[in-house]
C-alpha positions as CSV (number, residue, x, y, z in Angstrom):
1,M,0.0,0.0,0.0
2,I,2.8,2.4,0.8
3,W,4.5,1.7,-2.5
4,M,1.2,2.8,-4.3
5,V,1.4,6.3,-2.6
6,G,5.0,6.7,-3.7
7,R,4.1,5.5,-7.2
8,R,1.2,8.0,-7.4
9,A,3.5,10.8,-6.3
10,A,6.1,9.9,-8.9
11,V,3.4,9.8,-11.7
12,A,2.0,13.1,-10.5
13,A,5.5,14.6,-10.6
14,L,6.1,13.3,-14.2
15,V,2.8,14.6,-15.4
16,G,3.5,18.0,-13.9
17,A,7.0,18.1,-15.5
18,A,5.5,17.2,-18.9
19,L,2.9,20.0,-18.6
20,I,5.7,22.5,-17.7
21,A,7.7,21.3,-20.7
22,V,4.8,21.7,-23.0
23,G,4.1,25.3,-21.7
24,S,7.7,26.2,-22.1
25,R,7.8,24.9,-25.7
26,A,4.7,26.9,-26.6
27,R,6.4,30.1,-25.3
28,A,9.5,29.3,-27.2
29,Q,7.4,29.5,-30.4
30,D,6.3,33.1,-29.5
31,A,7.5,36.0,-31.6
32,V,9.5,38.3,-29.3
33,V,9.3,42.1,-29.4
34,H,11.7,44.2,-27.4
35,I,10.6,47.7,-26.4
36,T,12.6,50.2,-24.3
37,V,11.2,53.2,-22.4
38,K,13.6,56.0,-21.9
39,N,12.8,59.7,-21.2
40,H,9.1,58.7,-21.4
41,R,9.4,57.5,-25.0
42,F,9.0,54.1,-26.5
43,E,11.9,52.8,-28.7
44,P,11.0,51.6,-31.2
45,A,7.7,53.6,-31.3
46,E,6.4,51.2,-33.9
47,P,7.7,47.7,-33.3
48,R,6.7,44.9,-35.7
49,A,5.5,41.4,-35.1
50,P,4.3,38.6,-37.4
51,A,0.6,37.8,-37.7
52,N,-1.0,34.6,-36.4
53,R,1.7,33.9,-33.8
54,P,1.6,34.5,-30.0
55,I,3.8,37.4,-29.0
56,T,6.0,38.0,-26.0
57,I,6.6,41.7,-25.4
58,R,9.7,42.5,-23.3
59,V,9.4,46.1,-22.0
60,R,12.6,47.5,-20.5
61,N,12.0,50.6,-18.4
62,Q,15.2,52.7,-18.3
63,D,13.4,55.7,-16.6
64,S,13.8,56.4,-12.9
65,V,10.0,56.1,-12.3
66,P,7.6,53.2,-12.8
67,M,5.5,53.0,-16.0
68,E,2.4,51.0,-16.9
69,F,2.5,49.3,-20.3
70,E,-1.1,49.2,-21.4
71,S,-3.2,48.5,-24.5
72,V,-6.9,48.2,-24.8
73,R,-6.8,46.3,-28.1
74,L,-4.1,43.9,-26.8
75,R,-6.0,43.5,-23.5
76,V,-2.8,44.0,-21.4
77,E,-1.7,46.0,-18.4
78,K,1.7,45.6,-16.8
79,V,3.4,47.9,-14.3
80,V,7.2,47.9,-14.9
81,P,9.2,49.4,-12.0
82,A,12.0,51.9,-12.7
83,N,15.1,50.5,-14.2
84,S,13.7,47.0,-14.7
85,E,11.9,44.8,-17.3
86,G,8.4,43.5,-17.6
87,V,7.1,40.7,-19.8
88,V,3.7,40.6,-21.4
89,H,2.3,37.6,-23.3
90,V,-0.2,38.4,-26.1
91,R,-2.4,36.1,-28.1
92,A,-1.8,35.5,-31.8
93,L,-3.0,38.6,-33.6
94,S,-4.3,39.3,-37.1
95,L,-2.9,42.0,-39.4
96,G,-3.3,45.5,-38.0
97,R,-2.0,48.3,-35.8
98,Y,-2.4,48.0,-32.1
99,E,-1.9,51.1,-30.0
100,F,-0.1,50.9,-26.6
101,F,0.8,53.6,-24.0
102,D,2.2,54.3,-20.6
103,D,-0.9,54.7,-18.4
104,F,1.2,56.7,-15.9
105,H,2.4,59.1,-18.6
106,K,-0.4,59.3,-21.2
107,Q,1.7,61.2,-23.7
108,T,4.0,58.1,-24.0
109,R,2.5,56.2,-26.9
110,G,3.4,53.6,-29.5
111,T,1.9,51.2,-32.0
112,L,2.5,47.5,-32.5
113,V,2.4,46.8,-36.2
114,V,1.4,43.2,-37.0
115,E,2.2,42.1,-40.5
């Protein structure tokens, strides 16, 4: 009976590891977009990404104050502390232009161009 408990725990651990591996593999297939914020400006202001693929957006905040990467159309909000990086995962998108902005500094705006 004790060996059954150990066996179940081992099977559960293997299943968990397999699910983590599948999730990591899916993220490895994401298109990656790098955006830097400096002096309350996005660089690049119009990053590009391929259509019909999940996207990972890496936002590097080089300002001395926090910022909030936000987009209504992308359905994301992410606070990025000063001098740090935030990561946002976005679903696969169709062709188009998707505006984003810093919700703490509304004049800081950019557009993700999906082609």
